[in-house]
N, C-alpha and C positions, 0 to 999 in steps of 0.2 A: 372246575373248582376254582373258586375265587381266591384272590391273594391273602385273605384272612389277616391283613395287617402286617404281613411279612416285610421286615425292614431291609430296604435296598440302598446301596451306594451305586451311583452311575458315574462312570469315568470315561469321558471322550472329549478330545480337544476341539470338537465342533459342537458349538451350543445348540445348533437346530437339531443335531442328532440326539443330544441329552434331552431336549425338550419334547421331541417326538416319542422317545422311549419312556420319559416320566409320564406323558399323557397316557400312553397305552397301559402302563402299569397301574397308575392310579385309578383309571376307569373300571379296572377289575379288582380293586381293594389292596393292592400293594401300597406300602408307605415309603416313599422316596425320602431318605433321611438326610442324604447329602449328595452333592454332585462335585465332581473334580475334573480339571482340564488337562491334568497330567497324572502320571503314574505315582509321583511322590505324593501328590495331594490325596490320591485314592488310598495309599498305604496309611497316610496320617488318619484320614477319615475312618478307615477300618479300625485303627489302634483306639480311636475315640469312641466309636459306636458299636463295635463287633456285630455287624449286621448278618442277617440270615443269608444274604444274596449280594453279590458284586457283579455288575455287568460292566465290562470293561474293554475298550478299544485296544488293539495290539499297538497300532502306531500312534504314540504320543510323545511330546516333548519331555525332557528332563530324565524320566524314567519310563521306558516303554512298558506296554501292558504284560509282556512276557516275564520281565524282571519283577514287575509289581505283583503279578500272580504268584511268582515263586515266594516272595517275601510274606505275602499274605497267607499262603498255605504253610509255609515253615513255621511261621509265628502263630498259627491258628487264629487268625484275626477275623475270619468270616466262615460260615458254613460252606457255602457254594460260591464258585467263582466261574462266571461264563465270559469267554473272550469273543469279542466282536471284531470283524475285519472286513475290508473291501476286497481281500484277497482270498483265493481258496486253495493257493498252493499247498502241496504236500508238506513243504518244509514247515510252514507255519503250523499246520495241524500237529506235526511232530513235536514242535517246540512247545505248543500248548499242552499236549500230553505229557511231556517231559516235566513240566512244572506243576502238574496235577490239576489243570484246569478240569472242570466238570462238564463244560459245554463249550460248543464253538458255533457261532452264528455269523453268516455272511450278509454284509450289507447290500442293498437297503433291506431293512428289516420290516416284515409285514406282521401285524398284530396276530393274524390266525396261526402264524408260525412260532411267534415269540412265546406266548404263553405255555403252549404244549412243551416247547423246548425247555423253558424254565422248570416246568413241573417235573419233567423227566429227570433233568440234571439234579434238581433238590432231592428227588427220591432216591436216586443213584448215590448222591452224596451222603444222604443220611444212613444208607445201607452200609456203605464204606466205613463211616464213622463208628456204626455199631459193631462192625467186624473188628475194627482197631481197638475198641473198648474191650471186646471179649478176648482179643489176642492178648492184650496187655494183662488182663486178669489171669489168664491162663498161665503166661510167662512168670507173673508175680507168684502164683501158686507153686509153680515149678521150683522157682528160686528160693521160696520158702521151705519147701520140702527138702531140697539139696542142703541148704544151711542147717535145718533142724537135724538131718541125718548126720552131718559132720559133727554137730555138737553132741549128738547121742554117742557116736563113735569115741569122741574124747572122754566123755563122761565114763563109758564102759572101761576104757583103757585106764583111766586114773583112778576109778573108784571100784574096779572089779565088780561091775554091776552086769545084769542081763541087759538085753536090749529093751525088754518091757520095763524093767526098773528104771533105765536111763530115760526112757520116755516119759514115764510116770514122774520122775524127778522134774524134767523140764516143764511139764504140764502143771505140776503142783507150784513151781515157782511162778509160773505165768498167773496163776489165779491168785496166789498170795500177794504179788507185787503189782497186780492189775496191769500186766504188760502183755503184749502178744507173745506168743511162742517164738515167733521169729526174733524179736528183740531180745529174749531170754537167750536164745541160741547165740545171737551176735555178742551178747555179754560173756557167755561162757567161752566162745572162741577167743576173744580178746584176753580174757582171764588165763586161759590156757597157753596162749602165746606168750604172755608176760611171764609165766612160770618157766617157760623153756628158755626165756633170755638169760 
């Protein structure tokens, strides 16, 4: 699979390493949009460009790759982060996993290993992103249902309505006012709490 114009930020304090990686990536269709010599500049480049991929050395001045990867992932500044290192010690691997790095490459990097590693990391990252989005939707639906149930309970208690009548009341308001049922439920709860004060 070619790079298909996937935008990349490369961060490494060694210019030769950056140049080698850039050449490997561009030869198969990736677009290197920014290079950085330290973690601080890598984070700033990600804030500016929101790349699909960041390839970043662990050992860099000002802000190391682990700290930069944490910021990039927490602030969702890039889709996939792969860390590079000359070291393969377990503690570096654990640190990379802890900050949400999607891949881990040991220098020197060979082109035949680089591209498959990138493709696997990006596929895994995309799957995780889909799962997070699905989880967020499920959580929101559950929160909406809980809030609507509470509002329904208040309406039933205050107006001596059945459960179905209370639900129909919320639904009718939602349609009339062009608001979500969740928003109507929030307003009902606020109004109900104000009555109790």
